[in-house]
C-alpha positions as CSV (number, residue, x, y, z in Angstrom):
1,M,-21.2,-24.9,38.7
2,S,-20.4,-21.1,38.0
3,N,-22.2,-19.2,35.2
4,S,-20.1,-17.0,32.9
5,S,-22.3,-14.2,34.1
6,S,-20.9,-14.6,37.7
7,Y,-17.5,-13.2,36.5
8,T,-17.0,-9.6,36.3
9,E,-13.7,-9.8,34.5
10,F,-11.3,-12.2,32.7
11,L,-7.5,-12.5,32.9
12,L,-5.8,-12.4,29.4
13,L,-2.5,-14.1,28.6
14,A,0.7,-12.0,29.7
15,F,3.3,-11.7,26.9
16,A,6.0,-11.7,29.7
17,D,6.7,-11.2,33.3
18,K,9.6,-8.9,33.0
19,R,8.9,-5.2,32.6
20,E,11.5,-4.9,29.6
21,L,9.8,-7.5,27.7
22,Q,6.2,-6.0,28.5
23,L,7.4,-2.5,27.1
24,L,8.9,-4.4,24.1
25,H,5.6,-6.1,23.3
26,F,4.0,-2.7,23.8
27,A,6.4,-1.1,21.3
28,L,6.0,-3.8,18.9
29,F,2.3,-3.8,18.8
30,L,2.3,-0.1,18.8
31,G,4.3,-0.1,15.5
32,I,2.0,-2.6,13.9
33,Y,-1.2,-0.9,15.1
34,L,0.3,2.6,13.7
35,A,1.3,0.9,10.5
36,A,-2.3,-0.6,10.1
37,L,-3.8,2.8,10.9
38,L,-1.7,4.7,8.4
39,G,-1.8,2.1,5.7
40,N,-5.6,1.8,5.8
41,G,-6.2,5.4,6.5
42,L,-4.2,6.4,3.6
43,L,-5.9,3.8,1.3
44,I,-9.3,5.0,2.2
45,T,-8.4,8.6,1.6
46,A,-7.0,7.8,-1.6
47,V,-10.0,5.8,-2.8
48,T,-12.4,8.4,-1.5
49,C,-10.5,11.5,-2.9
50,D,-9.3,10.1,-6.5
51,H,-12.3,10.0,-9.0
52,R,-10.2,7.6,-11.1
53,L,-10.6,5.1,-8.1
54,H,-14.4,5.4,-8.1
55,T,-14.9,1.8,-9.5
56,P,-16.4,-1.4,-7.9
57,M,-12.8,-2.9,-7.3
58,Y,-11.7,0.0,-5.2
59,F,-15.1,0.4,-3.5
60,F,-14.8,-3.0,-2.1
61,L,-11.1,-2.4,-1.2
62,L,-12.3,0.7,0.8
63,N,-14.8,-1.5,2.8
64,L,-12.2,-4.0,3.2
65,S,-9.8,-1.5,4.8
66,V,-12.4,-0.2,7.1
67,L,-13.0,-3.8,8.2
68,D,-9.3,-4.2,8.7
69,L,-9.2,-1.3,11.1
70,G,-12.2,-2.9,13.0
71,T,-10.4,-6.2,13.3
72,I,-7.2,-4.9,14.5
73,S,-8.8,-2.3,16.8
74,A,-10.9,-4.9,18.4
75,T,-7.8,-6.7,19.9
76,V,-4.6,-4.9,19.9
77,P,-5.2,-1.7,21.9
78,K,-6.4,-3.5,24.9
79,S,-3.2,-5.9,24.8
80,M,-1.0,-2.8,24.6
81,A,-2.7,-1.2,27.4
82,N,-2.4,-4.2,29.5
83,S,1.4,-4.5,28.8
84,L,1.9,-0.8,29.3
85,W,0.0,-0.9,32.9
86,D,1.3,-4.3,33.9
87,T,-2.0,-6.0,34.2
88,R,-3.9,-8.8,32.5
89,V,-7.5,-7.8,33.4
90,I,-10.3,-7.2,30.9
91,S,-13.8,-6.7,32.0
92,Y,-16.6,-9.0,31.3
93,L,-18.3,-6.3,29.1
94,G,-14.9,-5.6,27.4
95,C,-14.6,-9.3,26.6
96,V,-18.2,-9.5,25.1
97,V,-17.4,-6.4,23.0
98,Q,-14.1,-7.9,21.8
99,V,-15.6,-11.1,20.6
100,F,-18.6,-9.2,19.0
101,L,-16.4,-6.9,17.2
102,F,-13.8,-9.4,16.0
103,F,-16.4,-11.8,14.8
104,F,-18.3,-9.0,13.1
105,S,-15.1,-7.9,11.1
106,V,-13.9,-11.2,10.3
107,G,-17.1,-12.3,9.1
108,A,-17.9,-9.4,7.0
109,E,-14.3,-9.5,5.7
110,C,-14.6,-13.1,4.5
111,S,-17.8,-12.2,2.6
112,L,-16.2,-9.2,1.1
113,L,-13.3,-11.2,-0.2
114,T,-15.7,-13.5,-2.0
115,V,-17.4,-10.6,-3.5
116,M,-14.1,-9.1,-4.6
117,A,-13.2,-12.5,-6.3
118,Y,-16.6,-12.3,-8.1
119,D,-15.8,-8.7,-9.1
120,R,-12.4,-9.8,-10.6
121,F,-14.3,-12.7,-12.3
122,V,-16.9,-10.5,-14.0
123,A,-14.2,-7.9,-15.0
124,I,-11.8,-10.4,-16.7
125,C,-14.2,-13.1,-18.0
126,K,-17.1,-11.1,-18.8
127,P,-15.9,-7.6,-19.7
128,L,-18.7,-6.5,-21.9
129,Q,-21.2,-7.3,-19.2
130,Y,-19.1,-5.7,-16.3
131,G,-21.0,-2.4,-16.4
132,T,-24.4,-4.0,-16.2
133,I,-23.6,-6.6,-13.6
134,M,-21.5,-4.5,-11.3
135,D,-23.4,-1.3,-11.3
136,T,-23.6,1.1,-8.3
137,R,-26.8,-0.5,-7.0
138,A,-25.4,-4.0,-7.2
139,C,-22.1,-3.0,-5.5
140,V,-23.9,-1.3,-2.7
141,K,-26.1,-4.4,-2.1
142,M,-23.2,-6.8,-2.2
143,A,-21.3,-4.6,0.4
144,A,-24.4,-4.3,2.7
145,A,-24.9,-8.1,2.5
146,A,-21.2,-8.7,3.5
147,W,-21.6,-6.3,6.4
148,G,-24.9,-8.0,7.4
149,S,-23.6,-11.3,7.3
150,G,-20.8,-10.2,9.8
151,F,-23.2,-8.6,12.1
152,L,-25.4,-12.0,12.1
153,N,-22.2,-14.0,12.5
154,A,-21.0,-11.9,15.5
155,L,-24.4,-11.8,17.2
156,L,-24.8,-15.5,17.0
157,H,-21.4,-16.4,18.3
158,T,-21.3,-13.7,21.1
159,A,-24.8,-14.6,22.4
160,N,-24.0,-18.3,22.2
161,T,-20.4,-18.2,23.8
162,F,-21.5,-16.0,26.7
163,S,-24.7,-18.0,27.5
164,I,-22.4,-21.2,28.3
165,P,-21.7,-21.8,31.8
166,L,-17.9,-21.6,32.9
167,C,-16.6,-23.6,35.6
168,Q,-12.8,-23.5,34.8
169,G,-11.9,-20.3,36.0
170,N,-11.6,-17.0,34.2
171,I,-8.0,-17.2,32.7
172,V,-8.1,-16.8,28.9
173,E,-4.7,-18.1,27.5
174,Q,-4.7,-15.6,24.7
175,F,-4.0,-11.9,24.4
176,F,-7.5,-11.2,23.5
177,C,-10.9,-12.9,24.3
178,E,-10.6,-15.7,21.5
179,V,-13.7,-18.0,21.5
180,P,-11.8,-21.2,21.5
181,Q,-9.8,-20.3,24.5
182,I,-13.1,-19.3,26.3
183,L,-14.6,-22.6,25.4
184,K,-11.8,-24.2,27.3
185,L,-13.2,-22.6,30.5
186,S,-16.6,-24.0,29.9
187,C,-18.0,-27.1,31.9
188,S,-18.2,-30.6,30.5
189,E,-20.1,-30.8,27.2
190,S,-21.7,-27.4,27.8
191,Y,-19.5,-26.0,24.8
192,L,-20.8,-28.3,22.2
193,R,-23.3,-25.9,21.1
194,E,-20.7,-23.2,20.3
195,V,-18.5,-25.7,18.7
196,G,-21.3,-26.8,16.5
197,L,-22.0,-23.2,15.6
198,I,-18.2,-22.7,14.9
199,V,-18.2,-25.7,12.5
200,V,-21.2,-24.1,10.7
201,S,-19.4,-20.9,10.2
202,V,-16.2,-22.5,9.2
203,S,-18.1,-24.6,6.6
204,L,-19.6,-21.3,5.3
205,F,-16.2,-19.8,5.2
206,F,-14.9,-22.8,3.4
207,G,-17.6,-22.6,0.8
208,C,-16.4,-18.9,0.3
209,F,-12.9,-20.1,-0.1
210,I,-14.1,-22.9,-2.6
211,F,-15.9,-20.1,-4.5
212,I,-12.9,-17.9,-4.6
213,V,-10.6,-20.6,-5.9
214,L,-13.0,-21.8,-8.5
215,S,-13.4,-18.0,-9.7
216,Y,-9.5,-17.7,-9.9
217,V,-9.3,-21.0,-11.8
218,Q,-11.5,-19.7,-14.5
219,I,-9.6,-16.3,-14.4
220,F,-6.2,-17.8,-14.8
221,T,-7.5,-20.2,-17.5
222,L,-8.6,-17.4,-19.4
223,V,-5.6,-15.0,-18.8
224,L,-3.3,-17.6,-20.1
225,R,-4.9,-17.7,-23.2
226,I,-4.2,-14.0,-23.7
227,P,-1.3,-13.7,-26.1
228,S,-0.3,-10.2,-25.0
229,E,2.4,-10.0,-22.2
230,Q,0.9,-6.6,-21.2
231,G,-2.5,-8.4,-20.9
232,H,-1.0,-11.0,-18.6
233,H,0.6,-8.4,-16.4
234,K,-2.5,-6.4,-16.0
235,A,-4.7,-9.4,-15.3
236,F,-2.1,-10.8,-12.6
237,S,-1.7,-7.4,-11.1
238,M,-5.4,-7.2,-10.4
239,C,-5.7,-10.7,-9.1
240,L,-2.5,-11.7,-7.3
241,P,-2.7,-9.3,-4.4
242,H,-6.4,-10.2,-3.5
243,L,-5.3,-13.9,-3.6
244,A,-2.3,-13.3,-1.4
245,V,-4.6,-11.6,1.2
246,V,-7.2,-14.6,0.9
247,S,-4.5,-17.3,1.4
248,L,-3.0,-15.6,4.4
249,F,-6.5,-14.9,6.0
250,V,-8.0,-18.3,5.4
251,S,-5.0,-20.6,6.2
252,T,-4.3,-18.9,9.6
253,S,-8.1,-18.7,10.5
254,F,-8.9,-22.2,9.6
255,F,-5.8,-23.4,11.6
256,A,-6.6,-21.4,14.7
257,Y,-10.3,-22.7,14.8
258,L,-9.8,-26.3,13.5
259,K,-6.6,-27.5,14.7
260,P,-6.6,-30.6,17.0
261,P,-6.4,-29.9,20.9
262,S,-3.4,-32.1,20.9
263,I,-1.2,-29.5,19.1
264,S,-2.8,-26.7,21.1
265,L,0.6,-25.2,22.7
266,P,0.3,-21.6,24.3
267,A,3.2,-20.4,21.9
268,L,1.6,-21.9,18.7
269,D,-1.8,-20.5,19.7
270,L,-0.3,-17.1,20.2
271,L,1.6,-17.1,16.9
272,V,-1.3,-18.1,15.1
273,A,-3.6,-15.5,16.6
274,V,-1.2,-12.7,15.8
275,L,-0.8,-14.1,12.2
276,Y,-4.7,-13.9,11.5
277,A,-5.6,-11.1,13.8
278,V,-2.8,-8.7,13.7
279,V,-0.7,-9.1,10.7
280,P,-3.3,-9.0,7.9
281,P,-4.8,-5.7,8.6
282,A,-1.2,-4.0,8.7
283,V,0.0,-5.7,5.5
284,N,-3.2,-5.7,3.4
285,P,-2.7,-2.1,2.2
286,L,0.9,-2.8,1.2
287,I,0.1,-6.0,-0.7
288,Y,-2.9,-4.1,-2.6
289,S,-0.7,-1.2,-3.6
290,M,2.5,-3.0,-4.4
291,R,1.6,-3.9,-8.1
292,N,-1.2,-1.2,-8.5
293,K,-0.2,1.8,-10.4
294,D,-3.2,3.7,-10.2
295,L,-3.3,3.2,-6.2
296,K,0.2,4.2,-5.8
297,D,-0.3,7.3,-7.9
298,A,-3.4,8.2,-5.7
299,L,-1.5,7.4,-2.4
300,R,1.4,9.6,-3.7
301,K,-0.9,12.5,-4.2
302,V,-2.5,12.0,-0.8
303,I,1.2,11.9,0.9
304,Q,2.2,15.0,-1.1
305,W,-1.1,16.9,-0.1
306,V,-0.4,16.0,3.6
307,Q,3.2,17.1,3.4
308,C,2.0,20.5,1.8
309,Q,-0.5,21.0,4.6
310,C,2.2,20.5,7.3
311,Q,4.7,22.8,5.8
């Protein structure tokens, strides 16, 4: 029986054997990564520089953008480098770092999405108490709790995963060090401890999801009573982007970690991993800015300022 510490490296999934397809994968991931950097970078800059956006909703959105950058940066650059240099190798330490950063970003993001749902609930259902409930100190505490929960989640999963003996080789059938794929390399029954921890984490995430759903049920129940069409539009423009982000994030994550082994096909696993680890960080800024006039105005000012500096 070989312990995981005896390995000095892992071999990640190769997207293709042909050089042309490897370069195509590099170009595709590079485009997605640059889109994520640009979109989230512009959003962070807009929220930071525009005083009109110094509100709890945009404060949490800024934190979400930082976490999105962490999520995609934990996985995509290494995959791009492997395709570019025609290799599959990731060091043992690199794999550990990937698992930690990914679980940290995803765990904190799940908590933050829950906090954002609560913020929308208070803003729409208790508008007269909003300033008292969501003051600066409360917002900072909520954001700190989200980041802290992500750190604890990452620490537990990383320590537990890499303490499990591995006796099925060191080939990870995924483009990054995904925990379910690492568990497939473990010895018989030695993975049950980490599986139990994953079940607990998924249960907590499911609890967050239920809280978000209940919050939006109350929000939409109240919004539908508003006689003004303008009131409907404003409320939905605040809530629908967040609901779209939550739906994409939760559905793909749950499927990746809870799907039965019988449907664990390499192509399907790869598609699901791309959908929950790569796509959301790139599209979240677009989703949030699509129906938000204040944010679009702030982004337009940032772009105009950058253009002026370049001339």
